[in-house]
N, C-alpha and C positions, 0 to 999 in steps of 0.2 A: 799567410798576412799582412806581410809587406815584400816589396820586390824592391826589387836595384835593376835599374835597365842602365849601360856601360853604351861609350862612344868616345870615339878618339883616336881608335890605335894605327895603324897604319904602316907603312915603308917609309923610312926614312932615310937618308946622308948620315952620315958621321958628323957633328960641329950644328944637325938640323935643332927642327924643334917641333913637340907635339904637342897636345892641349888631351887631355881624360878627362869628360865629362859622368857621373853619376850620381841618377836621378831616382830617387827613392818616395814611394807611395804608398799606401797602407795605414792603418791605425798606428798614427805615428803621430803622439803629445809634446817627447821632447828625445831630443838625440842627444847620449851622450859622448860618444865620439867617432869620428867621419875618417875612412883610412883608405891606404893604396899601399895593398902588399904588391910581389910581384913571384912568378915564381919561373926560374929556366930550365930550358931538361937537362935531366939529371942531376938539379940542385935543390933543394929543399924550398919551400915558400919563405920570403921573410919581407919583413917589415919597412917601404919605400918610406913613405909620411902619416903622420896620424894629425888630428888637429881635435881635440879637446876642451869639451864644453866652452864652445866654440870661439876659443883663447890660443891659447897655449899647441905650441906645436913641435911634436918632433920628424926626427927625419935621420935614415941610415946615412953612414959617414959616406959612404960615395956617392952619394946625393946632394950634400950638401953643399950650397951655392951654385944649384945649379938645377933643384926641381925648384917648386912653392905648389906649397898645398896652400887652396880655398874654400875658400863653405860661405856656400846662400843659404840662412836661414828660411830666409822667407818659400826660397823651390825644394828645401831637403835636398839639396844639388853642394856635390863636392866636386871639385877641380883641382885638375895634379895638372901644373904649366911646368915640362920637359924642356929643358933647352940643355944645347952645349952636347948635347946625348953622342953615347959611344957605344957600339960593337956591345961592349957589355954590360947595354940597360936591354940587350934583347931578352924578351921574355915575357909571358901572358902576363896581363896586368889584373887585378882583381882587386876590386872595389869591397869595403868591411864595414858595417857601421851600427855602434853599440846603441839599440832605442831602449830609450829609459822610462817612456811614459811609452802605453799604448801596448802593443804588440812586443813586451819586451822580449830584449832576447838581440844574441848578433845574428847579422846574415851577412850571406854572400853575395857580392854581381856572378856575372856566369863568366869573365873575363875576355878581356879584348888583349889582341896578341899587338906586341909592339917591336917592329923588326929594323934594328939599325944594323946599316950595310953600305957600302958605295957598288 
């Protein structure tokens, strides 16, 4: 009932930038939280950044000052601007939303690969 479509991943050199997008569609009347997680090979999935109620933001310590999460409420879209990328940022990035009204629940995107390498 809710679909998430991610885009923007790819290969970038260290120090470069990428912008991820995640558009949500379906029975969505209100979204409580939107966020990005990542999973590197052999590691657990971890929170990268989240925006709650359209205002409050949380970031992993490892990305503070480099990544910025933002949200377009009219488009039900969340963005992750990633600057000063490091090889350790290499992972599959997953979008996550918590729908408060409509098809309530927690939903995941299909994942997009981000590779930081020279």
